[in-house]
C-alpha positions, -999 to 999 in steps of 0.1 A, spaced: 291 -351 403 329 -345 405 347 -360 374 363 -385 397 327 -398 406 319 -403 371 348 -424 364 334 -444 397 299 -451 378 317 -453 346 342 -485 358 309 -500 377 289 -496 346 316 -511 322 321 -541 347 285 -551 341 291 -544 298 322 -566 300 305 -593 315 284 -598 286 256 -572 295 242 -546 272 253 -512 271 225 -492 265 207 -513 289 233 -511 316 235 -470 314 194 -471 314 191 -489 346 222 -470 363 205 -440 356 172 -450 374 188 -462 402 209 -431 405 184 -403 400 205 -379 413 225 -381 385 220 -350 362 218 -349 322 253 -338 319 266 -363 344 248 -391 327 264 -377 295 297 -375 303 295 -413 319 281 -425 291 308 -409 267 330 -427 292 315 -463 283 313 -460 249 348 -441 247 361 -473 263 342 -495 242 356 -478 208 390 -482 221 391 -514 246 423 -531 231 443 -500 239 427 -482 267 433 -522 281 472 -522 273 473 -485 286 457 -496 320 479 -528 325 454 -554 312 479 -562 282 459 -582 262 442 -600 286 407 -595 300 404 -557 312 382 -548 340 362 -512 338 391 -499 361 417 -507 341 405 -492 310 396 -461 330 428 -462 338 439 -466 302 415 -436 291 431 -415 311 466 -420 300 456 -418 264 444 -384 274 475 -376 289 462 -372 322 479 -388 350 457 -412 366 465 -403 404 445 -370 397 411 -388 401 417 -423 413 422 -405 446 408 -404 486 381 -382 474 345 -388 485 327 -410 457 365 -414 437 380 -446 424 398 -461 451 438 -446 447 461 -465 419 484 -494 439 523 -494 429 515 -522 408 493 -500 387 512 -476 384 535 -494 370 517 -513 348 511 -505 310 529 -498 281 532 -476 252 511 -478 224 541 -479 202 550 -512 214 519 -528 205 505 -551 179 486 -535 153 452 -547 160 458 -529 200 471 -505 185 439 -499 161 414 -513 186 403 -546 165 399 -579 169 431 -596 152 409 -619 132 389 -591 112 422 -572 103 424 -594 72 388 -588 64 389 -553 68 428 -553 44 411 -574 19 387 -544 10 403 -513 24 438 -517 20 464 -487 20 433 -471 42 427 -497 65 448 -476 94 431 -445 87 392 -459 84 404 -483 119 418 -449 134 383 -433 124 364 -457 139 384 -454 171 367 -417 178 327 -411 181 305 -407 158 295 -376 143 257 -368 145 239 -361 111 205 -349 104 186 -353 69 166 -324 58 130 -337 48 125 -316 11 91 -324 11 86 -301 43 114 -276 42 148 -264 21 185 -269 38 186 -232 44 154 -231 60 161 -260 84 196 -244 95 173 -216 105 151 -236 123 178 -254 144 197 -221 149 166 -209 169 173 -242 193 206 -231 195 218 -262 174 245 -254 146 250 -276 118 268 -276 80 255 -290 50 278 -324 43 288 -335 9 277 -370 9 243 -362 3 223 -332 -10 201 -332 21 227 -340 46 238 -318 77 263 -322 104 261 -311 136 285 -292 150 269 -274 181 240 -288 206 239 -325 190 219 -335 222 193 -308 219 183 -323 183 154 -348 195 136 -315 214 140 -291 189 111 -278 168 131 -290 133 131 -325 147 95 -324 164 80 -309 131 90 -335 108 120 -310 89 147 -330 98 155 -366 106 185 -384 126 200 -402 95 239 -411 91 252 -394 59 264 -427 46 232 -441 47 213 -413 33 240 -420 -1 227 -452 0 194 -436 -7 203 -412 -33 217 -441 -54 183 -455 -60 165 -451 -89 135 -433 -73 108 -418 -92 71 -406 -87 45 -435 -91 69 -465 -80 55 -493 -58 85 -501 -35 94 -526 -7 116 -518 23 122 -555 31 145 -553 59 129 -522 72 134 -518 110 128 -480 126 119 -474 92 147 -445 85 155 -456 49 120 -459 40 108 -419 52 144 -412 32 128 -429 2 91 -410 2 113 -375 7 127 -381 -25 95 -390 -48 59 -402 -45 60 -435 -41 38 -462 -27 56 -474 0 56 -508 22 76 -514 53 82 -551 63 105 -562 88 108 -600 102 108 -586 139 69 -563 136 77 -548 168 105 -529 153 85 -513 131 60 -497 157 79 -459 149 77 -459 119 37 -446 117 39 -417 141 76 -410 120 57 -409 85 34 -390 101 57 -362 118 74 -365 79 41 -358 56 42 -394 47 22 -422 42 41 -459 49 20 -490 49 34 -519 71 34 -554 63 38 -587 79 53 -613 50 20 -628 43 6 -593 34 29 -584 8 21 -583 -26 30 -602 -55 53 -580 -72 73 -544 -67 92 -519 -91 119 -514 -68 128 -534 -34 152 -522 -9 173 -548 14 193 -536 43 202 -565 52 215 -575 86 250 -578 89 284 -572 108 280 -537 111 316 -535 108 314 -501 90 294 -487 118 315 -498 150 323 -467 162 285 -458 161 278 -494 179 312 -507 194 298 -532 216 292 -554 185 331 -552 175 340 -576 201 307 -594 201 314 -606 168 324 -640 160 334 -659 125 309 -685 135 282 -654 139 296 -640 107 289 -670 88 254 -672 102 248 -636 88 263 -645 54 235 -675 54 208 -649 63 216 -621 39 217 -648 9 185 -661 22 169 -626 23 181 -620 -13 164 -657 -25 133 -642 -7 130 -612 -25 141 -620 -59 104 -633 -73 85 -601 -59 110 -583 -82 88 -574 -111 103 -582 -147 121 -547 -154 124 -540 -118 151 -530 -88 168 -549 -61 191 -528 -40 210 -548 -16 225 -528 12 251 -535 44 268 -513 70 296 -537 64 332 -531 49 338 -570 45 341 -581 12 323 -615 21 288 -595 29 290 -574 -1 307 -579 -36 308 -615 -30 274 -621 -16 261 -599 -50 281 -621 -74 268 -651 -59 234 -639 -60 239 -632 -96 251 -663 -107 221 -680 -92 199 -655 -110 207 -650 -145 177 -628 -149 194 -603 -125 224 -577 -135 245 -557 -118 240 -519 -130 261 -505 -103 276 -507 -68 288 -485 -41 315 -491 -16 310 -456 10 345 -453 29 342 -439 68 371 -415 54 343 -397 34 327 -387 64 299 -410 77 298 -446 86 305 -474 63 281 -486 35 280 -508 9 250 -511 -18 243 -528 -50 220 -520 -78 207 -551 -95 180 -548 -125 156 -577 -132 154 -584 -169 121 -568 -185 
């Protein structure tokens, strides 16, 4: 496919996404219906789509939509202008290219310097105060980072390998990586990220895909051999796997949707671990440590899941805060005296983090806050929050 044809495909896909469809689903459907598109074509189209979702407001502004709802075409015009490329070079008469620009489209669009802050930072206006409450003077650099593609990180499974050996295995498959300071087991991929899932290091469980911020959360947990541990909102089990690599634990994973845990067994087997999955009725009466990586706004990881930034509403945020409090109430009795409750989000909002923890402690005086940590995207990974709560013995 030519660069212009890739733009046409991205415009088609974006129009469906802007109408409310899930971006991943639309991309998959498009690829199945266009078998002629090679892997490089699909990757380039995917990049166009997700870059446009991260920078939706600024691309719309540059593309002539102003602050109204943009079309896929306007977003791609804005993307080219943001990159310093004349849209006329690709919106042309070539076969499969987007149709040429009209005179109105050529004259539309304004400089970003003239745009409101939320447009320049690609952030819904109502979220700016929530970010500023936490980020203060770092608001603009953090939101600026979240306009960019996320880095790809790996966690070295120290039950199977060392950092140096993992780097050698990755290099054998043409993948280059460097250690990352957020975690002693973290690697940032600098070349060959799309080859990771086919590499021997990945297939043999030497490395796992996991954001460096997420790894730092696990590093903060008081893990040691012999603990009985529950990962209460386990999802695909990434944090369960990371905990199991730290110490010899009795690990149980639970999720309200058991289907989300279907990959845990094969992932654990590849990593050389045993992780039991359990429904709520199958959970034990007490655990030494319970990790609750609760559903949240995802406001620390919008560069990785940009569609969520535009789908989030104040009503949805209220629902999430209620769910977070409900989960804490559910697990509190399951923490053994002297045990630990770890509360984690990939949010940067105080209402989901410090305020949620303060509310829980006020309702449960048997728990006290030992420490908490907010990981900023300026540290190199996604934004995360973690609080370590200890139950009186």
